[in-house]
Each structure stands twice: as structure tokens, then as C-alpha cells.
C-alpha positions in Angstrom: -100.1 -158.2 57.8 -99.2 -155.4 55.3 -97.2 -153.3 57.7 -93.8 -154.8 56.7 -94.5 -153.9 53.1 -95.2 -150.3 54.0 -92.5 -149.7 56.6 -89.9 -149.5 53.9 -91.9 -147.1 51.9 -91.0 -144.0 53.8 -90.0 -141.9 50.8 -93.4 -140.2 51.3 -92.5 -139.5 55.0 -95.8 -141.2 56.1 -96.2 -143.9 58.6 -97.8 -147.2 57.5 -101.0 -146.2 59.4 -101.3 -142.9 57.6 -100.5 -144.5 54.2 -103.3 -147.0 54.8 -105.8 -144.3 56.0 -105.0 -142.1 53.1 -105.6 -144.9 50.6 -108.9 -146.1 52.2 -110.0 -142.5 52.1 -109.3 -142.3 48.4 -111.2 -145.6 47.8 -114.2 -144.4 49.7 -114.1 -140.7 48.6 -114.5 -141.4 44.9 -112.6 -138.4 43.8 -109.1 -138.2 42.3 -106.1 -137.9 44.6 -106.1 -134.1 44.6 -109.1 -134.3 47.0 -106.5 -135.6 49.4 -103.2 -134.2 48.1 -102.7 -130.7 49.3 -105.5 -131.0 51.9 -104.9 -128.3 54.4 -106.0 -130.4 57.4 -104.1 -133.6 56.4 -101.2 -131.6 55.2 -100.2 -134.4 52.7 -98.9 -133.6 49.3 -100.4 -135.1 46.2 -97.2 -137.0 45.3 -97.3 -138.6 48.8 -100.9 -139.6 48.3 -100.1 -141.1 45.0 -97.2 -143.2 46.4 -99.3 -144.2 49.4 -102.1 -145.5 47.1 -99.7 -147.5 45.0 -97.9 -149.0 48.1 -101.1 -149.9 50.0 -102.9 -151.2 47.0 -100.0 -153.5 46.1 -99.6 -154.7 49.7 -103.3 -155.6 50.0 -103.1 -157.6 46.7 -100.0 -159.4 47.8 -100.9 -160.2 51.4 -104.6 -160.0 52.0 -106.5 -160.7 48.8 -106.2 -164.5 48.8 -106.8 -164.6 52.5 -110.1 -162.7 52.4 -111.6 -163.5 48.9 -111.8 -167.3 48.6 -114.0 -169.6 46.6 -115.2 -172.7 48.4 -112.7 -175.3 47.4 -113.3 -178.3 49.7 -116.5 -180.5 49.8 -117.2 -179.2 53.3 -116.9 -175.6 52.2 -119.2 -176.2 49.2 -121.8 -177.9 51.4 -121.8 -174.9 53.7 -122.2 -172.7 50.7 -125.2 -174.6 49.4 -126.8 -174.6 52.9 -126.4 -170.8 53.1 -128.2 -170.3 49.8 -130.9 -172.8 50.8 -131.5 -170.7 54.0 -131.4 -167.3 52.2 -134.4 -165.0 52.1 -134.5 -165.8 48.3 -133.4 -169.5 48.3 -132.2 -171.6 45.4 -131.2 -175.1 46.2 -127.8 -176.3 45.2 -126.4 -172.8 44.7 -122.9 -171.8 45.8 -123.0 -168.2 44.5 -124.5 -165.7 42.2 -122.4 -164.5 39.3 -122.4 -161.3 37.2 -120.2 -158.6 35.7 -120.1 -154.9 36.0 -118.1 -152.2 34.3 -115.6 -150.0 36.2 -114.6 -146.9 34.2 -110.9 -146.4 33.7 -108.5 -144.0 32.0 -108.1 -144.8 28.3 -105.0 -147.0 28.0 -102.3 -146.3 25.6 -101.9 -150.0 24.4 -104.9 -151.7 22.8 -107.2 -148.8 23.7 -110.0 -150.1 21.5 -110.3 -153.3 23.6 -111.4 -151.3 26.6 -114.3 -149.5 24.9 -117.6 -151.1 26.3 -121.0 -151.0 24.8 -121.7 -147.6 26.4 -118.7 -146.2 24.5 -116.6 -145.8 27.7 -113.3 -147.2 28.6 -113.7 -149.8 31.3 -112.8 -153.1 33.0 -115.6 -155.7 32.9 -115.3 -157.1 36.4 -116.7 -160.5 37.3 -117.9 -161.2 40.8 -119.4 -164.2 42.5 -121.1 -163.6 45.8 -123.1 -165.4 48.5 -126.4 -164.3 50.1 -124.5 -162.2 52.7 -123.0 -160.1 49.8 -119.6 -161.7 50.6 -117.3 -162.0 47.6 -116.3 -165.5 46.7 -114.4 -164.6 43.6 -113.4 -161.3 41.9 -111.9 -161.0 38.4 -110.8 -157.6 37.3 -108.4 -158.5 34.5 -110.6 -158.2 31.4 -111.2 -155.2 29.2 -114.6 -153.6 28.8 -115.1 -154.9 25.3 -115.2 -158.5 26.6 -118.6 -159.8 27.4 -119.7 -161.7 30.5 -119.8 -165.1 28.9 -116.3 -164.9 27.5 -114.9 -163.9 30.9 -116.7 -166.8 32.5 -115.4 -169.2 29.8 -111.8 -168.3 30.8 -112.5 -168.4 34.5 -110.6 -170.7 36.9 -113.8 -171.0 38.8 -115.5 -172.5 35.8 -112.7 -175.0 35.4 -113.1 -176.0 39.0 -116.8 -176.4 38.8 -116.5 -178.5 35.7 -113.8 -180.6 37.4 -116.0 -181.4 40.4 -119.0 -182.2 38.1 -116.9 -184.6 36.1 -115.8 -186.2 39.3 -119.4 -187.0 40.3 -120.5 -183.9 42.2 -124.1 -183.0 41.3 -126.7 -180.5 42.5 -124.0 -177.8 42.8 -124.0 -174.7 40.7 -123.8 -171.0 40.3 -126.7 -168.9 39.2 -126.4 -166.2 36.5 -128.5 -164.1 34.1 -129.2 -165.0 30.5 -126.0 -163.4 29.4 -124.3 -166.7 30.5 -124.5 -170.1 28.9 -126.7 -172.8 30.5 -124.3 -175.4 31.9 -124.6 -178.3 34.4 -122.7 -176.1 36.9 -124.3 -172.8 35.9 -128.1 -172.2 36.1 -129.5 -169.5 33.9 -133.1 -168.3 33.1 -135.3 -170.3 30.7 -137.2 -167.7 28.6 -140.3 -168.1 26.4 -142.2 -170.2 28.9 -145.7 -169.2 29.9 -146.8 -168.3 33.4 -147.9 -171.3 35.3 -145.3 -173.7 33.8 -142.6 -175.3 35.9 -140.0 -173.5 33.8 -141.6 -170.2 34.5 -141.4 -170.9 38.2 -137.8 -172.0 37.9 -136.9 -168.8 36.2 -138.8 -166.6 38.6 -137.1 -168.3 41.6 -133.7 -168.1 40.0 -134.0 -164.4 39.2 -135.1 -163.6 42.7 -132.1 -165.5 44.1 -129.5 -164.0 41.8 -130.6 -160.5 42.6 -128.1 -160.7 45.4 -125.3 -160.0 43.0 -127.1 -157.0 41.6 -127.5 -155.7 45.1 -123.8 -156.5 45.8 -122.6 -154.3 42.9 -124.8 -151.5 44.1 -123.4 -151.7 47.6 -119.8 -152.2 46.4 -119.9 -149.1 44.3 -121.6 -146.9 46.8 -119.2 -147.8 49.6 -116.1 -147.6 47.5 -117.0 -144.6 45.4 -113.8 -144.6 43.3 -115.6 -147.5 41.5 -118.8 -145.7 41.0 -120.2 -145.4 37.4 -120.0 -141.7 38.0 -116.3 -141.8 38.4 -113.3 -142.8 36.3 -110.3 -144.6 37.9 -107.5 -142.5 36.4 -105.1 -145.4 36.1 -103.9 -148.0 33.6 -105.9 -151.3 33.5 -103.5 -153.3 35.6 -103.4 -150.8 38.5 -107.1 -150.2 38.2 -107.7 -153.9 38.5 -105.5 -154.0 41.7 -107.6 -151.2 43.2 -110.8 -153.2 42.5 -109.2 -156.2 44.2 -108.2 -154.1 47.2 -111.8 -152.8 47.6 -113.1 -156.4 47.3 -110.8 -157.4 50.1 -111.9 -154.5 52.4 -115.5 -155.3 51.5 -115.2 -158.8 52.8 -113.4 -157.6 55.9 -116.3 -155.2 56.6 -118.7 -158.2 56.4 -116.5 -160.4 58.6 -116.3 -157.7 61.4 -120.0 -156.9 61.1 -119.5 -153.3 60.0 -122.7 -151.8 58.6 -123.3 -151.9 54.9 -125.1 -148.7 54.0 -127.7 -150.1 51.7 -129.8 -147.1 52.3 -127.5 -145.3 49.9 -129.0 -147.4 47.1 -132.4 -145.7 47.4 -133.6 -144.9 44.0 -131.4 -147.5 42.3 -133.0 -150.3 40.3 -132.0 -153.9 40.5 -132.2 -155.5 37.1 -134.1 -158.7 36.6 -133.9 -158.9 32.8 -134.2 -162.1 30.9 -132.6 -161.5 27.5 -135.0 -162.7 24.8 -132.3 -163.0 22.2 -130.3 -165.8 23.9 -131.3 -169.3 22.9 -131.7 -171.8 25.8 -132.0 -175.5 25.2 -135.6 -176.8 25.5 -136.4 -178.3 28.9 -139.6 -180.4 29.1 -142.5 -179.4 31.4 -142.3 -182.2 33.9 -141.1 -181.6 37.5 -140.4 -178.5 39.5 -137.4 -176.1 39.5 -135.1 -178.6 41.2 -136.1 -181.3 38.8 -135.4 -179.0 35.9 -132.0 -178.3 37.2 -131.3 -182.0 37.9 -132.2 -182.9 34.3 -129.9 -180.3 33.0 -127.1 -182.0 34.9 -127.7 -185.4 33.4 
């Protein structure tokens, strides 16, 4: 699908196949282009590597991204999504996907540099992802600078507008699940802190946190497979190009899942999956009657 876009890019002297392999090697290697450029075995110059990465990344974004990273749009697709989460090892009824954000370190941009400084003091993109229980990406948003928080990115998301639209048109018991950094909405379930063990709200929160851990696990896998995105690395590009690289890696991630290529989760050994409920976020009071599903249904009324 991307060959026609690469066949005209022969200024590097590389075939489309070699351009693609060079680029995927860069995504997975996690080091800057010089790890490839000047390689005595590959015999490819650094400028050729740079041009290949640009060409292939742009081609994947233009031709493959929307084909491989798709949020469930139809009623049938959403029903299948809910059924997948209901049958998951950590189920949560009514869920389409788990949402979270993660920082990808980038080169300090020249324009609006301060907007990209995150709470760790690094320059980054704050990347939003929505995933299903199979770690398949349903939505990726790599357009926002690191200083923007998760709830702001969600508030501007086309997915949020779509979920709200379906809710206002009568669709109930359909939501995403997120951590307490997100607002509680009829189409977005978040933890309910401050409830004692043994209450329905405590059980709701426990079940939700178990189910949403899939997105924490996703980011661990995503950054370990595509090491150019690792927290130990810095994408040495301007924000726009760095975002396109994130999109390209997301596309290839979903292709791996589709073709049943192994996801090396063993590489995550020693990593911790966060299950934090942030005490400083106020959540509307929900009464004690009913189970987790009843709590969620009352939120939607």
C-alpha cells in the first residue's frame, strides 16, 4: 500500500523494501539514526537513513494509519467491543476501551518550547491511547505537548465528542474506563475514592482498576517493542514529526496483533503497572445501593 509513495523517493538510492526495513529497524532499535547510518554491514549513509525514515513515516501515516487504527464507529462494532471486554480476564461490563496518556520524550522545539515541558521537567508529547483487552489500539492521539494534562487532551478528543453523541442519542451502558486523572462522565468511568472496603463503590473501583490496567500494560509493551519511544530515549525531532513516528509505531503495533506476531511482554519484567487512585480529585458522591453495574448505570441517568 505504501510502495507507490516510496518508489519515487530514490534520491537515497534505496529500494522501497530497504527504506521500509531501515525505518522499522530505527523504530525498534531505539537509538538515533547514526546506529544505522554508516553501518558497515548495511552500507547505508546517515543521510539516506534520515530520508528513508521521513519517507516511510509519512507514507504509513498517509496510507495505513486510518486503516489499522480505528475506533468502533457503528453499533455493531461497539457491541463487539463491549463483548470483548465482558469476556476479558479482567472484565468490566459496558466497556469499549481503556484510556490513558503517556509521555514520549522529544527534542526541545524552537517554537513554544515551554509548552512541551512536562511535570518531570522533560520535553515531551503527551500521547493519548485507547486500547482493547488484546492491547489493540483503538485510538492514538500524539498531537499534544507535554505540559497538557490527560483530562484536557480527552476534553478536546474527537472520540469524546463521538461518545457524547451516541449517549445523547439514547445509547447507554457504553463507556471507556480511565484513571482518576479523568473526569467522571456518563461515557467515561473513573475510580470512586474515599469509600471503605466492603462497599459497592469500593468493589466498583477495584474492578475498574483491574480492567483498566490493560492500558498500562499496553504502554509498557508499546515502548519496549518500539524502543525509539522508550522513556530512556529522546526522539530527536520536532513535535509534528515525532507525532507521526508515534502514529507509525501504533500502526505497526496493530499489524503485529492482527498477524499474531508475538508481543514480548517478558521484556517488561521488573516494570510496575500503576493502579493509583489520586486522592486529590473530587468525584461526585454515589450512594451505596447496587453493585458496580448499578453504580455505572446511575451515573448515566
